[in-house]
N, C-alpha and C positions, 0 to 999 in steps of 0.2 A: 635495573631500573633505567632507563635512557633521563638526562636531565631534559627539561625545556624551557625556550627564553619563549614570551610571542613581542612581537612587535610594538614599541609604545604607542604607536601614531592615532591615535583615539578618531583623527577626521576621514581614515582610510576605511572602508567599509569591507577592505580583503586584506587583512595584514598577515606578516608573514611570520614561518612560527620555527624556528629553528630549533633542532631536538642534537643533543650529543648522549651518542650512543656510545658502549664500550668495542673496537673496531679490533680487537683483538680475540673476541667473542662474537665476531660478527661473520660472516659465509653470504655468496653471491646467490643469491635469491630470496635470503633475509625480507618477511615483509613486516613494516613503518605502517603502521595505524595512527589514526590524529586523529579524535575528537573532539566535537566542540558541542557544545551546548545553550541555553541560556538557563536552565536548572544544573545547582552544582553536585546535584545527587548523576548527573549525565541519564534521565529516566527517558527520552527521545534524541540523541547524538545525533548528532552529523556526523559521518564518519568518511574519512579522508585515507586512501589507502599509496602506498608504495613499496617497489619491489629494491630494495638495496642491490649493485653491480659495484663492480669493483673500483671505481673513479670514488662513490659514497665511502665505499668501504677505508679505503685510504687516508682518507681524510678524521672522517668517525664522526662528521659532522654533517646534517642536511636541512636544506629549508624549505617549506612547503608552504602551500597556502590553498585558504579551503574556498566555499562558495564567497557571493555576496552578503554582508551581514544587515541587518536592521537595525538601527539607536534601541542601546539597550547594552546590559551588560551580559558576559558571556564567558563561559569555562572551556577552559580549554585542560587536555590531557594526551600524551603520547606513550606510545608500548612499539618495544621492534617483538617478532617471535613468537607473539603471545605470550614476553618476559609481564614484572609486574608493572602495573601505571607507573609514571614518570609526577612528579610534580605536578599541582593544578596551577595552571597561570588563570589571572583575571583580568578582562581589558572590556570599558567603559564607552562602544564605539556612538560617537556625536559629531553627526555628517554639518549641523547648522541648518535643517532641514526648516529654518521656524520656531515657533514654539509650540505644544503640540496641547491641543485638547485635550485633555483630560474626559472629558465626558464622551469623545468618537473616535482620538486615537491619531484625529487628523492633525496633519500639519496647518496653522493657522500664524499671517505675519502680521507685524503692526508696524502703522503705516501711519505718522505725525506730519498733521500739515500746521505750517507757522504761516 
């Protein structure tokens, strides 16, 4: 299974993922699958794929990015060509869009007049 590392920049809603795989076992055309979900059981994951080329294989490491994520806690895992899943990485995105309103989920801003 590959090793996975997620960029720790929690203010970036599109963090990069670094996937380290066994280049000796990889061949051109193998598919890397990256899954991101807000549930650690990966019940409805966002899924991104990339086909390995010779340049990817020569380094044994690739970087992938998914789509923009909403604020909250996200989980990520990857695999190469149907191998076992990598370690699961967790990140909490917080882009600073105001204070969340627990009743509506909308952002609210605090304004102080002096």
